[in-house]
ZANU-230818 format. One line per 3 residues: number of its first residue (from 1); for each residue x negated, z, y negated of C-alpha. Coordinates in Angstrom, 1 decimal, m for minus. Example, Ala and Ser with C-alpha at 12.3 -4.5 7.8 and 13.67 -1.06 7.14 Angstrom:
// residues 2
1) m12.3/7.8/4.5 ~ m13.7/7.1/1.1
***
This chain:
// residues 677
1) 0.0/0.0/0.0 ~ m2.9/0.7/m2.3 ~ m4.2/m2.9/m2.0
4) m0.7/m4.3/m2.7 ~ m0.5/m2.1/m5.8 ~ m3.8/m3.4/m7.2
7) m2.7/m7.0/m6.7 ~ 0.5/m6.4/m8.6 ~ m1.3/m4.7/m11.6
10) m3.4/m7.7/m12.1 ~ m0.3/m9.8/m12.9 ~ 1.0/m7.3/m15.5
13) 0.4/m7.8/m19.2 ~ m2.4/m5.5/m20.4 ~ m1.7/m2.9/m23.2
16) 2.0/m3.6/m23.9 ~ 4.2/m2.6/m20.9 ~ 3.5/m0.9/m17.6
19) 5.3/m1.9/m14.4 ~ 6.6/0.6/m12.1 ~ 4.6/0.8/m8.9
22) 6.1/m0.1/m5.7 ~ 7.6/2.7/m3.8 ~ 5.9/3.9/m0.6
25) 7.8/4.3/2.6 ~ 8.4/7.9/1.7 ~ 9.9/6.9/m1.7
28) 12.2/4.3/0.0 ~ 13.8/7.1/1.8 ~ 14.8/8.7/m1.5
31) 15.7/5.4/m3.2 ~ 19.3/6.5/m3.6 ~ 18.2/8.9/m6.4
34) 17.6/6.6/m9.4 ~ 16.0/8.7/m12.1 ~ 14.1/6.3/m14.2
37) 16.6/3.6/m14.8 ~ 19.6/1.7/m13.7 ~ 19.6/m1.0/m11.0
40) 19.8/m4.4/m12.3 ~ 20.7/m7.3/m10.1 ~ 18.4/m10.2/m10.6
43) 19.4/m13.0/m8.3 ~ 16.6/m15.2/m7.2 ~ 15.6/m17.2/m4.2
46) 14.7/m14.0/m2.3 ~ 17.7/m12.0/m3.5 ~ 15.5/m9.2/m4.6
49) 16.8/m6.3/m6.7 ~ 14.5/m5.0/m9.4 ~ 14.7/m1.6/m11.0
52) 14.0/m1.6/m14.7 ~ 12.8/1.6/m16.3 ~ 15.0/3.0/m19.0
55) 15.5/6.2/m20.9 ~ 16.9/9.0/m18.7 ~ 20.6/9.6/m18.8
58) 21.3/12.6/m20.9 ~ 25.1/12.5/m20.7 ~ 25.7/11.6/m24.4
61) 27.2/8.2/m25.2 ~ 25.6/6.6/m22.2 ~ 27.3/5.0/m19.2
64) 25.8/3.0/m16.4 ~ 26.1/m0.7/m16.5 ~ 29.0/m2.1/m14.5
67) 28.2/m2.9/m10.9 ~ 29.7/m6.0/m9.2 ~ 32.2/m5.4/m6.4
70) 30.4/m5.0/m3.0 ~ 32.3/m7.9/m1.6 ~ 31.1/m10.2/m4.2
73) 27.6/m9.0/m3.9 ~ 27.7/m9.4/m0.2 ~ 29.0/m12.9/m0.5
76) 26.3/m13.8/m2.9 ~ 23.5/m12.7/m0.7 ~ 25.0/m13.9/2.6
79) 25.3/m12.3/6.0 ~ 27.3/m9.4/7.4 ~ 27.1/m5.6/6.9
82) 23.7/m5.3/8.5 ~ 22.4/m8.2/6.5 ~ 24.0/m6.9/3.3
85) 22.4/m3.5/3.8 ~ 19.1/m5.2/4.3 ~ 19.6/m7.2/1.1
88) 20.0/m4.0/m1.0 ~ 23.5/m2.6/m0.5 ~ 24.9/0.1/1.6
91) 28.0/m0.1/3.6 ~ 29.7/1.6/0.7 ~ 28.6/m1.2/m1.7
94) 26.0/0.8/m3.5 ~ 22.8/m0.8/m4.6 ~ 19.6/0.7/m3.3
97) 16.0/0.1/m4.4 ~ 14.0/m2.0/m2.0 ~ 10.4/m3.2/m1.9
100) 9.6/m6.7/m3.0 ~ 8.2/m8.9/m0.3 ~ 4.6/m9.5/m0.8
103) 5.1/m13.1/m0.1 ~ 6.9/m13.5/m3.4 ~ 4.1/m12.2/m5.5
106) 3.8/m15.4/m7.3 ~ 7.3/m15.1/m8.9 ~ 7.5/m13.5/m12.3
109) 8.6/m9.9/m12.2 ~ 10.3/m8.3/m15.2 ~ 8.3/m5.3/m16.4
112) 10.1/m2.0/m16.6 ~ 10.0/m0.3/m20.0 ~ 8.4/3.1/m19.9
115) 10.3/5.9/m21.6 ~ 8.3/8.0/m24.1 ~ 10.1/11.3/m24.8
118) 8.1/11.7/m28.1 ~ 8.9/8.3/m29.5 ~ 10.9/8.0/m32.9
121) 13.0/5.2/m34.3 ~ 11.2/2.9/m36.8 ~ 11.0/4.4/m40.4
124) 12.9/1.5/m42.1 ~ 15.9/2.2/m39.8 ~ 16.1/5.8/m40.9
127) 19.2/6.2/m43.2 ~ 17.9/9.3/m44.9 ~ 14.6/7.5/m45.7
130) 16.4/4.6/m47.3 ~ 18.5/6.9/m49.6 ~ 15.4/8.8/m50.7
133) 13.5/5.6/m51.4 ~ 16.3/4.2/m53.6 ~ 16.5/7.4/m55.5
136) 12.8/7.5/m56.1 ~ 12.8/3.9/m57.5 ~ 15.6/4.8/m60.0
139) 13.7/7.9/m61.2 ~ 10.5/6.0/m61.7 ~ 12.3/3.2/m63.7
142) 14.0/5.9/m66.0 ~ 10.6/7.6/m66.6 ~ 9.0/4.2/m67.6
145) 11.9/3.4/m70.0 ~ 11.6/6.9/m71.7 ~ 7.9/6.5/m72.1
148) 8.2/3.1/m73.7 ~ 10.8/4.3/m76.2 ~ 8.8/7.4/m77.1
151) 5.6/5.4/m77.7 ~ 7.4/2.8/m79.8 ~ 9.5/5.0/m82.1
154) 8.0/8.5/m81.7 ~ 4.6/7.8/m83.3 ~ 5.1/8.9/m87.0
157) 2.5/7.9/m89.5 ~ 0.3/6.1/m87.1 ~ m0.1/2.4/m87.8
160) m0.8/0.3/m84.7 ~ m2.2/m3.1/m85.3 ~ m0.5/m6.0/m83.6
163) m2.2/m9.4/m83.9 ~ 0.0/m12.5/m83.7 ~ m1.8/m15.7/m82.8
166) m0.1/m18.6/m84.3 ~ m0.9/m21.9/m82.7 ~ m0.2/m24.9/m84.9
169) m0.9/m28.5/m84.5 ~ m1.8/m28.9/m88.2 ~ m3.4/m26.5/m90.7
172) m1.1/m25.0/m93.4 ~ m2.0/m24.3/m97.0 ~ 0.0/m21.0/m97.1
175) m1.9/m17.7/m96.4 ~ m1.4/m16.2/m93.0 ~ 0.8/m13.2/m93.2
178) m0.8/m9.8/m92.5 ~ 0.0/m8.2/m89.2 ~ 2.9/m5.9/m89.3
181) 2.5/m2.2/m88.7 ~ 4.7/0.4/m87.1 ~ 5.9/1.6/m90.5
184) 6.7/m1.9/m91.6 ~ 8.8/m2.5/m88.6 ~ 10.6/0.9/m88.9
187) 13.5/m0.4/m91.0 ~ 12.2/1.0/m94.4 ~ 11.7/m2.4/m95.9
190) 15.2/m3.6/m95.0 ~ 16.8/m0.3/m96.3 ~ 15.1/m0.6/m99.7
193) 15.9/m4.3/m100.0 ~ 19.6/m3.7/m99.2 ~ 20.0/m0.4/m101.2
196) 17.6/m0.5/m104.2 ~ 16.3/m4.0/m105.1 ~ 18.3/m5.8/m107.8
199) 19.0/m9.4/m108.7 ~ 18.5/m10.8/m105.2 ~ 14.9/m9.7/m105.0
202) 13.1/m9.5/m101.6 ~ 9.6/m8.2/m100.9 ~ 8.5/m11.3/m99.1
205) 8.6/m13.3/m102.4 ~ 6.7/m10.7/m104.5 ~ 3.0/m10.8/m105.4
208) 0.8/m7.9/m104.5 ~ 0.6/m6.7/m108.1 ~ 4.4/m6.5/m108.5
211) 5.4/m2.9/m109.2 ~ 8.2/m3.1/m106.7 ~ 5.7/m4.2/m104.0
214) 3.2/m1.6/m105.0 ~ 5.8/1.1/m104.8 ~ 6.7/m0.1/m101.3
217) 3.1/m0.1/m100.2 ~ 2.8/3.5/m101.4 ~ 5.9/4.6/m99.5
220) 4.7/2.9/m96.3 ~ 1.0/3.7/m96.2 ~ m0.1/6.2/m98.9
223) 2.7/8.7/m99.4 ~ 1.8/11.7/m97.4 ~ 5.5/12.5/m96.8
226) 5.8/9.4/m94.6 ~ 9.6/9.1/m95.0 ~ 11.7/7.4/m92.4
229) 14.4/4.8/m93.0 ~ 17.1/7.4/m92.6 ~ 15.7/10.1/m94.9
232) 18.2/11.0/m97.6 ~ 15.7/10.9/m100.4 ~ 14.1/7.5/m99.5
235) 15.8/5.6/m102.3 ~ 15.1/8.4/m104.9 ~ 11.4/8.7/m104.0
238) 10.9/4.9/m104.0 ~ 12.5/4.5/m107.4 ~ 10.4/7.2/m109.0
241) 7.3/5.6/m107.5 ~ 8.5/2.3/m108.9 ~ 8.8/3.9/m112.4
244) 5.2/5.2/m112.0 ~ 3.9/1.7/m111.2 ~ 6.1/m0.1/m113.8
247) 5.3/2.2/m116.7 ~ 1.6/2.6/m116.1 ~ 1.5/6.2/m115.0
250) m2.3/6.3/m115.1 ~ m2.1/6.0/m118.9 ~ 0.5/8.8/m119.3
253) m0.4/11.7/m121.5 ~ 0.9/14.3/m119.0 ~ 0.8/14.3/m115.2
256) 0.5/10.6/m114.4 ~ m3.2/10.3/m113.4 ~ m3.1/10.6/m109.6
259) m6.7/9.5/m109.2 ~ m9.9/11.4/m108.6 ~ m12.9/9.7/m110.1
262) m16.2/10.6/m108.4 ~ m19.7/9.4/m109.1 ~ m19.5/6.5/m106.7
265) m15.9/6.0/m106.0 ~ m12.3/6.4/m107.2 ~ m9.8/7.9/m104.8
268) m6.1/7.3/m105.3 ~ m3.2/9.7/m104.7 ~ m5.2/12.9/m104.4
271) m4.4/14.7/m107.6 ~ m1.7/17.3/m107.1 ~ m1.4/19.7/m110.0
274) m1.2/19.4/m113.8 ~ m0.7/21.7/m116.7 ~ 1.6/20.9/m119.7
277) 1.6/22.7/m123.0 ~ 5.3/23.7/m123.6 ~ 6.9/23.9/m127.0
280) 6.6/27.7/m126.7 ~ 2.8/27.4/m126.6 ~ 2.6/28.4/m122.9
283) 1.0/26.2/m120.3 ~ 3.4/25.2/m117.6 ~ 2.3/24.1/m114.1
286) 3.8/20.8/m112.7 ~ 3.1/18.3/m110.0 ~ 1.5/14.9/m110.6
289) 3.5/11.8/m110.1 ~ 2.8/10.1/m106.7 ~ 1.4/13.3/m105.3
292) 2.4/14.6/m101.8 ~ 4.8/17.2/m103.3 ~ 8.6/16.7/m103.3
295) 9.5/14.3/m106.1 ~ 11.7/17.0/m107.6 ~ 8.5/18.9/m108.5
298) 7.0/16.0/m110.4 ~ 6.7/16.5/m114.1 ~ 9.9/15.6/m115.9
301) 12.0/15.2/m112.8 ~ 15.1/17.5/m112.9 ~ 16.9/18.0/m109.6
304) 19.8/20.2/m108.6 ~ 18.6/23.2/m106.7 ~ 21.2/23.0/m104.0
307) 20.8/19.5/m102.6 ~ 17.6/18.2/m104.2 ~ 19.3/15.3/m105.9
310) 17.7/13.9/m109.0 ~ 19.9/14.7/m112.1 ~ 17.6/14.0/m115.0
313) 14.3/12.4/m116.2 ~ 12.5/13.9/m119.3 ~ 9.3/12.0/m120.2
316) 9.5/12.1/m124.0 ~ 6.3/11.3/m125.9 ~ 4.3/10.7/m122.8
319) 2.9/7.2/m123.5 ~ 5.0/5.3/m121.0 ~ 4.1/1.6/m121.2
322) 6.1/m1.3/m119.9 ~ 9.6/m2.5/m119.1 ~ 12.4/m0.5/m117.5
325) 13.0/m1.8/m114.0 ~ 16.7/m2.6/m113.2 ~ 16.3/m0.6/m110.0
328) 16.6/2.6/m112.0 ~ 20.3/2.0/m111.9 ~ 20.3/2.9/m108.3
331) 19.7/6.6/m109.1 ~ 23.5/7.0/m108.7 ~ 23.6/10.7/m109.5
334) 21.3/10.6/m112.5 ~ 23.0/12.2/m115.6 ~ 20.4/11.9/m118.4
337) 17.4/9.9/m119.2 ~ 15.0/10.9/m122.1 ~ 12.3/8.3/m122.6
340) 12.1/8.5/m126.3 ~ 8.8/8.3/m128.2 ~ 6.9/6.0/m125.9
343) 5.8/2.4/m125.7 ~ 8.6/0.8/m123.8 ~ 9.3/m2.8/m124.5
346) 11.6/m5.6/m123.2 ~ 15.3/m5.4/m122.7 ~ 17.7/m2.6/m121.6
349) 18.6/m3.5/m118.0 ~ 22.3/m4.5/m117.9 ~ 22.5/m2.8/m114.4
352) 22.3/0.6/m116.2 ~ 26.0/0.0/m117.0 ~ 26.8/0.6/m113.3
355) 25.4/4.2/m113.3 ~ 28.6/6.2/m112.6 ~ 27.3/9.6/m113.7
358) 25.1/8.7/m116.7 ~ 25.9/11.1/m119.6 ~ 22.9/10.7/m121.9
361) 20.6/7.8/m122.5 ~ 17.8/8.4/m125.1 ~ 15.4/5.5/m125.7
364) 14.7/5.9/m129.4 ~ 11.3/5.4/m130.8 ~ 10.1/2.6/m128.6
367) 9.6/m1.2/m128.9 ~ 12.7/m2.4/m127.1 ~ 14.3/m5.7/m128.0
370) 17.1/m8.1/m127.1 ~ 20.8/m7.6/m127.1 ~ 22.3/m4.4/m126.0
373) 24.0/m5.6/m122.8 ~ 27.8/m5.6/m122.7 ~ 27.6/m4.1/m119.2
376) 26.4/m0.9/m120.8 ~ 30.0/m0.4/m122.1 ~ 31.0/0.1/m118.5
379) 29.2/3.4/m118.4 ~ 32.4/5.2/m119.4 ~ 31.0/8.7/m118.9
382) 28.3/8.1/m121.4 ~ 28.3/10.8/m124.1 ~ 25.1/10.1/m125.9
385) 23.5/6.7/m126.6 ~ 20.3/6.8/m128.7 ~ 18.6/3.4/m129.0
388) 17.4/3.9/m132.6 ~ 14.1/3.1/m134.2 ~ 13.1/0.0/m132.3
391) 12.6/m2.3/m135.3 ~ 9.5/m1.8/m137.5 ~ 8.6/1.4/m135.6
394) 4.8/1.5/m135.4 ~ 3.4/3.4/m132.5 ~ 0.4/2.7/m130.3
397) m0.4/3.5/m126.7 ~ m3.6/2.8/m124.7 ~ m2.9/1.2/m121.3
400) m5.0/2.0/m118.2 ~ m6.5/m1.5/m118.3 ~ m7.8/m1.0/m121.8
403) m5.0/m2.9/m123.7 ~ m3.6/m1.5/m126.9 ~ 0.2/m1.7/m127.0
406) 1.8/m1.5/m130.5 ~ 5.6/m1.2/m130.6 ~ 5.9/m3.0/m133.9
409) 5.2/m6.2/m132.1 ~ 7.3/m7.9/m129.4 ~ 6.3/m6.5/m126.0
412) 3.5/m4.6/m127.8 ~ 1.4/m7.7/m128.3 ~ 0.6/m9.2/m131.8
415) 0.5/m12.7/m130.3 ~ 4.3/m12.4/m129.7 ~ 5.1/m11.7/m133.4
418) 7.1/m8.8/m134.7 ~ 9.7/m7.0/m132.8 ~ 13.2/m7.2/m134.2
421) 14.6/m4.4/m132.2 ~ 17.9/m4.2/m130.4 ~ 20.6/m6.8/m131.3
424) 24.2/m7.6/m130.4 ~ 27.6/m6.7/m131.6 ~ 27.6/m3.2/m130.2
427) 30.5/m2.0/m132.3 ~ 32.8/m4.8/m131.2 ~ 36.1/m4.6/m129.4
430) 34.5/m3.2/m126.2 ~ 33.2/m0.1/m127.9 ~ 36.4/1.8/m126.9
433) 35.2/1.7/m123.3 ~ 32.9/4.6/m124.2 ~ 35.8/7.0/m123.9
436) 33.6/10.0/m123.7 ~ 31.1/9.0/m126.4 ~ 30.0/11.8/m128.8
439) 26.8/10.5/m130.3 ~ 26.1/6.9/m131.1 ~ 22.6/6.5/m132.7
442) 21.5/2.8/m133.1 ~ 19.9/2.9/m136.5 ~ 16.7/0.9/m137.4
445) 17.6/m2.2/m135.3 ~ 19.1/m5.6/m135.8 ~ 22.7/m4.9/m134.7
448) 25.1/m7.5/m136.0 ~ 28.9/m8.1/m136.1 ~ 31.6/m5.9/m137.6
451) 32.9/m2.5/m136.9 ~ 35.9/m3.1/m134.7 ~ 39.2/m1.1/m135.2
454) 38.6/m0.1/m131.5 ~ 36.1/2.5/m132.8 ~ 39.2/4.6/m133.7
457) 39.7/5.2/m129.9 ~ 36.5/7.2/m129.6 ~ 38.3/10.4/m130.1
460) 35.3/12.6/m129.1 ~ 32.8/10.9/m131.4 ~ 30.9/13.3/m133.6
463) 27.8/11.3/m134.8 ~ 27.8/7.7/m135.9 ~ 24.4/6.6/m137.1
466) 24.1/2.8/m137.3 ~ 22.2/2.5/m140.6 ~ 19.5/m0.1/m141.3
469) 21.1/m2.9/m139.3 ~ 22.9/m6.1/m140.1 ~ 26.5/m4.9/m139.7
472) 29.0/m6.8/m141.8 ~ 32.6/m6.4/m143.0 ~ 35.0/m3.6/m144.0
475) 35.2/0.0/m142.8 ~ 38.4/m0.2/m140.6 ~ 41.2/2.1/m141.4
478) 41.3/3.3/m137.8 ~ 38.1/5.2/m138.4 ~ 40.2/8.0/m140.0
481) 41.6/8.9/m136.5 ~ 38.2/10.3/m135.7 ~ 38.9/13.8/m136.8
484) 35.9/15.2/m134.9 ~ 33.4/12.9/m136.7 ~ 30.8/14.9/m138.7
487) 28.2/12.3/m139.6 ~ 28.7/8.7/m140.7 ~ 25.5/6.7/m141.5
490) 26.4/3.2/m142.6 ~ 23.8/2.6/m145.3 ~ 21.5/m0.4/m145.6
493) 23.9/m2.8/m143.9 ~ 26.2/m5.6/m145.1 ~ 29.3/m3.4/m145.3
496) 31.6/m4.1/m148.3 ~ 34.9/m3.0/m149.6 ~ 36.3/0.4/m150.3
499) 37.0/3.5/m148.3 ~ 40.2/3.8/m146.2 ~ 42.8/5.6/m148.4
502) 43.4/8.3/m145.7 ~ 39.8/9.2/m145.4 ~ 40.7/12.8/m146.2
505) 42.1/13.2/m142.6 ~ 38.6/13.3/m141.3 ~ 38.6/17.0/m141.8
508) 35.3/17.7/m140.0 ~ 33.3/15.2/m141.9 ~ 30.1/16.8/m143.3
511) 27.6/13.9/m144.0 ~ 28.7/10.5/m145.4 ~ 26.0/8.0/m146.3
514) 27.0/4.4/m147.3 ~ 24.5/3.6/m150.0 ~ 22.8/0.2/m150.4
517) 25.8/m1.7/m149.3 ~ 28.2/m3.9/m151.3 ~ 31.0/m1.4/m151.5
520) 33.4/m1.0/m154.5 ~ 36.7/0.4/m155.5 ~ 38.0/3.7/m156.6
523) 37.3/6.8/m154.6 ~ 40.6/7.8/m152.9 ~ 42.3/11.0/m154.0
526) 42.1/12.4/m150.5 ~ 38.4/11.9/m150.6 ~ 38.0/15.3/m152.4
529) 39.8/17.1/m149.7 ~ 36.9/16.9/m147.4 ~ 36.1/20.6/m147.7
532) 33.3/20.6/m145.1 ~ 31.3/17.9/m146.9 ~ 27.6/18.8/m147.3
535) 25.9/15.5/m148.1 ~ 27.5/12.6/m150.0 ~ 25.3/9.6/m150.6
538) 27.1/6.8/m152.5 ~ 24.2/5.6/m154.7 ~ 22.5/2.2/m155.2
541) 25.4/m0.1/m154.6 ~ 24.1/m3.7/m154.2 ~ 25.1/m6.9/m155.8
544) 24.3/m9.9/m153.6 ~ 24.3/m13.6/m154.3 ~ 23.4/m16.6/m152.3
547) 20.7/m18.8/m153.8 ~ 20.1/m22.5/m153.6 ~ 18.2/m22.1/m150.3
550) 21.3/m20.3/m148.8 ~ 19.4/m17.1/m148.8 ~ 21.0/m13.9/m149.9
553) 19.4/m12.0/m152.7 ~ 20.6/m8.4/m153.4 ~ 19.8/m6.1/m156.3
556) 20.9/m2.7/m157.5 ~ 23.3/m2.6/m160.4 ~ 25.4/0.0/m162.1
559) 27.8/m2.7/m163.0 ~ 28.9/m3.1/m159.4 ~ 30.1/m0.4/m157.0
562) 32.4/2.6/m157.0 ~ 34.6/3.1/m160.0 ~ 36.6/5.8/m161.5
565) 35.6/9.4/m162.4 ~ 34.6/12.5/m160.5 ~ 37.7/14.4/m159.7
568) 37.9/18.1/m160.7 ~ 38.8/18.6/m157.0 ~ 35.2/18.2/m156.2
571) 35.0/21.9/m156.5 ~ 36.8/22.1/m153.1 ~ 33.6/20.9/m151.5
574) 31.9/24.3/m151.7 ~ 29.4/23.5/m149.0 ~ 28.2/20.4/m150.9
577) 24.4/20.3/m151.1 ~ 23.6/16.7/m152.1 ~ 25.7/14.5/m154.4
580) 24.1/11.1/m155.1 ~ 26.2/8.8/m157.3 ~ 23.6/6.8/m159.3
583) 23.8/3.1/m159.8 ~ 27.5/2.9/m159.8 ~ 30.0/2.1/m162.6
586) 31.4/5.6/m162.6 ~ 32.9/6.9/m165.9 ~ 34.3/10.1/m167.3
589) 32.5/13.4/m167.6 ~ 31.0/15.9/m165.2 ~ 33.8/18.4/m164.2
592) 33.0/22.0/m164.6 ~ 34.4/22.6/m161.1 ~ 31.2/21.2/m159.8
595) 29.8/24.6/m160.5 ~ 31.7/25.9/m157.5 ~ 29.3/24.1/m155.3
598) 26.8/26.9/m155.1 ~ 24.7/25.2/m152.4 ~ 24.1/22.1/m154.6
601) 20.4/21.2/m154.5 ~ 20.4/17.4/m155.4 ~ 22.6/15.8/m158.1
604) 22.0/12.2/m159.1 ~ 24.2/10.7/m161.8 ~ 21.8/8.4/m163.6
607) 22.5/4.7/m164.1 ~ 26.2/5.4/m164.4 ~ 28.7/5.5/m167.3
610) 29.3/9.2/m167.1 ~ 29.3/10.8/m170.6 ~ 29.6/14.2/m172.2
613) 27.9/17.5/m172.2 ~ 26.6/19.2/m169.0 ~ 29.0/22.0/m168.3
616) 27.6/25.5/m168.4 ~ 28.7/26.1/m164.8 ~ 26.4/23.3/m163.6
619) 23.6/24.6/m165.7 ~ 23.9/28.0/m164.0 ~ 23.3/26.3/m160.7
622) 19.6/26.5/m161.6 ~ 19.8/30.0/m160.5 ~ 21.1/28.8/m157.1
625) 19.9/25.9/m155.1 ~ 19.0/23.6/m158.0 ~ 16.1/26.0/m158.4
628) 15.1/27.8/m155.2 ~ 13.1/30.9/m156.0 ~ 11.0/30.3/m152.9
631) 9.4/27.4/m154.8 ~ 11.6/24.6/m153.7 ~ 12.7/22.9/m156.9
634) 16.1/21.1/m156.8 ~ 16.6/17.8/m158.6 ~ 19.1/17.0/m161.3
637) 18.9/13.4/m162.5 ~ 20.8/12.1/m165.5 ~ 20.4/9.7/m168.4
640) 19.2/11.0/m171.7 ~ 18.9/7.6/m173.4 ~ 21.4/7.5/m176.3
643) 22.2/3.9/m175.6 ~ 20.9/4.0/m171.9 ~ 19.1/0.7/m172.5
646) 18.2/m0.1/m176.0 ~ 16.9/3.1/m177.5 ~ 13.9/5.0/m176.4
649) 14.4/8.6/m175.6 ~ 12.7/11.3/m177.7 ~ 9.6/12.8/m176.4
652) 11.3/16.2/m176.0 ~ 14.1/14.7/m173.9 ~ 12.1/12.3/m171.7
655) 9.7/15.0/m170.5 ~ 10.1/16.7/m167.2 ~ 12.1/19.9/m167.8
658) 11.0/22.8/m165.7 ~ 12.7/26.1/m165.1 ~ 11.3/27.5/m168.4
661) 13.9/25.6/m170.3 ~ 16.4/27.9/m171.9 ~ 20.0/27.8/m171.0
664) 21.1/26.9/m174.5 ~ 18.6/24.0/m174.7 ~ 19.9/22.8/m171.3
667) 23.5/23.0/m172.3 ~ 22.9/21.3/m175.7 ~ 21.5/18.2/m174.1
670) 23.8/15.3/m173.4 ~ 23.9/13.5/m170.1 ~ 22.8/10.5/m172.0
673) 19.2/11.4/m171.2 ~ 17.0/11.7/m168.2 ~ 17.0/15.4/m167.2
676) 14.8/16.8/m164.4 ~ 15.4/20.3/m163.3
***
């Protein structure tokens, strides 16, 4: 049997499967006990039955393969009972294991599979393994996504350089754009373009020296705050930076120089602190503009303490040089601007009319020019507008680049000719849009047009100072509705005609100056009911004629102007301190009631037709304000020429009379002489 086994082993495949050895005669006796596998019927020429090794039966979900009926099996192999038993079946039809005939060794024998009790199913067929694998893949993908987002958007203040390689078939003549940084791709540029820039401006079309572009570069790369696109103070900080670059902050008198100049280099944006001498004489500490501090701490910036919103800008007399940018209008909560006493030039931006909370705009004492924009009338909360002193106002500032800017010239440059100041018909029909206006100061400009009756709708107006302009026409009757008006300065214009007959209704009027105009007519009776009047200037009425060259020539004359006499009711003006009536065709005498004006310090009645003797009550005023015992000498001008024109005054009368003159001498002199007191 051993030799037969060795021959069979040579026919088996090495290393893959092991065939079961042929049973010995002893094993044949126990063939009915099949432990290693089920009997498989493999019909062949010899009718042999082969036992294939399988896993042992453990009683769970395993059933033996169906066995053909004994009769069929017997018929297939041929022969009777004895022959069937010899061919592998018992008389009961059960299969038994039998040895293979050695003569059939050349036939292929199916190898039996050896059962390995420690064997495990393949890993890819394990359901738990597949679930865990899928879960691990999902977790890894999520971790990668979070890492990418964090690296892209979480790095604040770090500029990563990305280089774009542009491949073109032909060279272009435009400069290659600079690579974008993280900050430039963070949405800040788009936010500022959409919410701040005016007149359709975009950064891509700006030059590098444009103040708007310079302010953006500072916000992106130099500002130590490194704001994000969603920071609430982004607009506010950018606009203040824009003001610094637009108005040459390096040349400011206070807190504008953000540079540190060393022996070999100049470092920008490093200065933090500055000291300002206050009006009280005490040094106050502030922060330099474009420093790392909060913009509310910069000098002149006034913010509300609760929310840090900018409410005011005070930079008076600080040598600001340049043009106001229209983007200042986007400071939506700004209430007052005080830029007076600087070297501003150019126009007032019309966009300032869209500032919904603007209450006060002070720009006086600069070199502004052009028409006051009509859009400014839309700032209906405006209470104070001071654009005075733009015409013929000489003031010089030294720019940071060495230029000298003089406000008397257009844009501060002598090559541009003289600056004519602000223009336009500001007191036209749209003036009533300023429903809250209290102070309108536009003197020393080139304002034209007439005073519209709409001015009577400014019921809160207190100060109207529009002198030294080119305003024409009559004083409208509607002005008498302004019962809160205290000061009216209309002198040195082209105003003509007389006063409204109901001028006495302006009960708060204290200061009225209309001199050097072409006014005429009688002073209304109600005029003397202005009991709060302090200063009344009606002198030097002009007489104007047009010459052959169509140019107007004006001259002073006592033959043209206000007529009538001084009413005795002038004594009701007990607060009157200045009464100037010279160069008018006034007649009559000086009323003694004028002596009730105890505060009278200036009285001009020369170059008139007033006659008579100076009343004693007026002479006694020399002990009041006409002669101030502190050394301030009041002035009383009168004519002491007997004929006013043809006869020379006597030497005693023409002399300057000081306070040593006796009361009797003073009273005895006629008003027909020049009397100084």
